[in-house]
Residue, then its C-alpha position, 0 to 999 in steps of 0.5 A: m500500500t502506498d503512503d497516500a492511501h487512506v487507512t482507518l486506524f484499527a482497534d484490536d478487534g481482528r480487522i487488521e488480521a482479516l485484512a492481512a489474511y486477504t493478501d496472504h497468498l498473492e506472492e505465492l500465486t505470483q510465484v506459481f505463475a512465474d514458475a509455470n511461465a518459465g522457459d517456453g511457458e508450456l506449464l501454464d497450459r498443462r493439465p495434470g489430469p483429464d478433468a484437472w485445470s491448468v495453471g492458466e485455467v486456475l488463474h482465469h477462475l480466480a480472476d472471475s471469482e475475484l470479480h464476483q467477490s468484489v461485486r458481492l462485497r460492494q452489494m453487502l456494503a451498499g445494500d440491506a443484507p443482499v442475497w448473493a446468487e450462485w455462479d457456475e465455475e464450470v460453465y464459466a470455464a467452458t464458455l469464457g475460454y479459460d484454456v485459450r486466453p492469456a493467463a497473465d491477463a487473469l493474474t493482472l486482473l486478480l492482483a488489481m482487484r485484490h489491491m483495490n479491495v484492500r484499500l476499500l477494506a482498510s478505509m472502512s469503519p467498524e460499522l461497515w465491517s458489521r454489514t451482512a449478506v446471505h452467501p448461497s452456501q454459507g448463509v449469513v456472513d459479515v465482512a470478516g466472513w467475506v474476507r475469510i471466504a475469499n482468502d480460503h478460496l484463493a489458498a485452495h486454488v494456489l495449492q491447485a495451481r502449484r500441484a498443476v505445475i509439478g504435474m500432481l493431481 
């Protein structure tokens, strides 16, 4: 974060830990991309199994997920306990060309959205952190719950991408 960013001073209430967790896996994801892109970049497109995603496909999924999560966060902050719609990741992958679009574009989008969301989260009052929404599978969540969901999702897919690089299911 740059020095010119407006940041709320956090009390000892867990918000700073949630905010830090939201960015925990970004460096690792960037390293996985670099590892897969090394040499001729063929590891970006290699699937470790017939039904497994390549690193590139994982990155596109993460970018689309980050877009969805970003909209959900804004709905929660601006709406009155909105109910979030589900989205079908397999349909997205099949129809949006995850297997043919440049993985670097997806990584760029994901990193940009995470950084925008970090700035938004850091500037929010405690009252905004208490806002809620209804997640399609997890029920009522607040902002800290949204952060946990986003972080857990990223962590799981970083591991999936790392496994794809080494050819492991």
